[in-house]
N, C-alpha and C positions, 0 to 999 in steps of 0.2 A: 534587096533584102528579103527575108522570109519571116513569117509569123507562125509560131508553134503554140497551140493552145492546149493546155493539159486539163482533162476532165477527171483524171484519177491519178493515183500514185504510180510511179514507174520505177523499176529497178534497172540500174545501168550495169551492163555487163562488160563494157570497156569504156575508156575515156572518150568523151565527145570532143572532137576538134572542130573549131570554127576558125577559118583562116581566109583572109583576103576576100570576103564576101562584099559585093557592092551594095550600098544601102545598109539599112539597119536591120539586124536580125532581132526579133522580139520573141521572148519566151515568157508566156503568161499563164496564170492559173485562174480557172473560174471557180474552183471548189477548194481552195487552200491545198492544192495538190503538192506532193513532195517528190523530189528526185532523190533516190536512195542509192548509196554506194556500197552498202553491206560491209563497211569497214575493210574493203579489199581493193579500192581503186580511187583515183582522182576522178571527179566528175567531168570537169571541163578544162581544156587547154584552148585559150583564145589568143590568136596571133593576128595583129594588124587588121582588126575588124571592129565594127560598131555593133554592140550587143546590148539589149535591154532585158532585164529580168523584172517581172512584175507579179507580186503576190505569190511567189514560189518559195517553198522550203527546200533547201539543199542540205541533206543530212547524211550522217554516218559514212563520210568519205575519209579515206586514209591512203597515204602514199609515203614512201621513205623520206622524200625531201621536196622542197619548193612547192608549197601550197597543198595542204591535205585535200582540199576540195577543188580549188581553182588556181590555175597559173595564167596570168594575164601578161602578155608580151607585146608591148608597143600598141595596145588596143585601147579603145574607148568603151568602157562598160558602165552602164547605168543600172542602179537597183532602186526599185520602188516597192516598199512594203515586202521586202525579201528577208528571209532568215537563213543563216548558216547555223546548223545545229550538230553538235557532237562530231566535229571534224578533227583529224589528228595528223601530224607529221613529225618526224624526228627533228628536222631542220627547216627553218625559214617559212613561217606562216602556217599556223595550224589549220586555218581555213583558206586563206587567200594570200598569194604571193604575186606582187605586181612589179614589173621592171621595164627597162628600156623606154622610158617616157610614157608609160601607160597612164591612162587617166580614168579614175574611178569617181563616179558621181552617185550620190545616194540621198534618198529621202525615206526615212523609216526603215533603215537597214539594221538588222539585229544579228549579232554574233553571240551565240549561247553555248556554253560548255564545250568550247574548242580548246585544244591544247597542243603544245609543242615541247620538245625536249630542249631546243635552243632557238632563240631569236623570234619572238612574236607569237604569243599564244593564239591569236586570231588572225592578225594582219601583219604582213611584212612588206614595206615599201622600199625599193632600191633603184638606183640608177635613174634619177630624175622622174620617178613615178610620182603621180599626184593623186591625192584623194580629197574630195570635198564631201563631207558628211553632214547631213542636216537631220536633226531629230532622230538620231540613231542610238543604239544601245550595244555596249559590250558587257556581257554578264557571265560570271562564273568561268571566265577564260583563264588559262594558266600556262606558265612556262615552268616545267617541272625539273629542268636540268639543275645540277648542283655545281656546275663549273661556271666560268666567266660568260658562257653563252646563255645563261638564264637571265635574259634581259627582255623586258616588255611582256608583262602578263597578258595584256590586251593587244598592244601594237608595238612594232619596232621599226624605226626609220634609219636609213643610212644612204650615203652616196648621193647627196643633193635631192633626196626625196622631200616632198612637201605634203603636210597634212593640215587641212583646214576643217575644223569641226565646230558646228553651231548647235546649241541646245542638245548636246549629246551626253549620255550618261555612261560612266565607267563604274560598274558596280561589282564588288566581290571578285576582282581579278587578282592574280598573284604571280609573283616572280621573285627571284633573288634580288634583282635590281630593276626598279621601275615596275611595280605591280600593275599600274594602269597603262603606262606609256614610257618608252625609252627611245630617245632620239640622239644620234651622234651629232657632233658639232657641225658637220657639213649639211645637216638637214634643217628644214624650216617647219615650225609648228605654230599655228594660230588657233586659239581656243576662245570661243565667244559663248558665254552662257552655258558652259559645260559643268557637269557635276561629277566629282570623284568620291566614291563612298566604299567603305569596307563591308 
């Protein structure tokens, strides 16, 4: 694995791909540094790798579909005190799309002001993807579509996806169906000590 330490903000000019790396890749910030997509690209595509983000802000990322900021495909990703801010996509997870058995673990993960036109303003879990969120926050995220796809202002789950959230706050999120959370019947949701507020 590799460790990348950020001492200042960086602007990403193309999507960063992390694929099949042995060991864990760690991306951490010493000064609350941000990785910025200038609203013109997805920041990360992570495929079958183990990656940890610590103390990093991922902001202003945008792509047409499948995770405005990050696409996680069959990978294990851990977030510690990490923020997704102002990320957007038309379809499937304004900030983060996880699929193919991907595993997301977090402590202190924040999704703020992320949006989508259809299916999951901040987070979209699909195809047995799992997310374990502890002490996290979804705030001011939205699903702005007006059709049946306006589901899950903060998060949308389908196809055997699993969400376990503990002491997580869903605040001021909006969608036509499921302002905070929308899960299809094939998904599993466990909420312990969570708060939903407008």
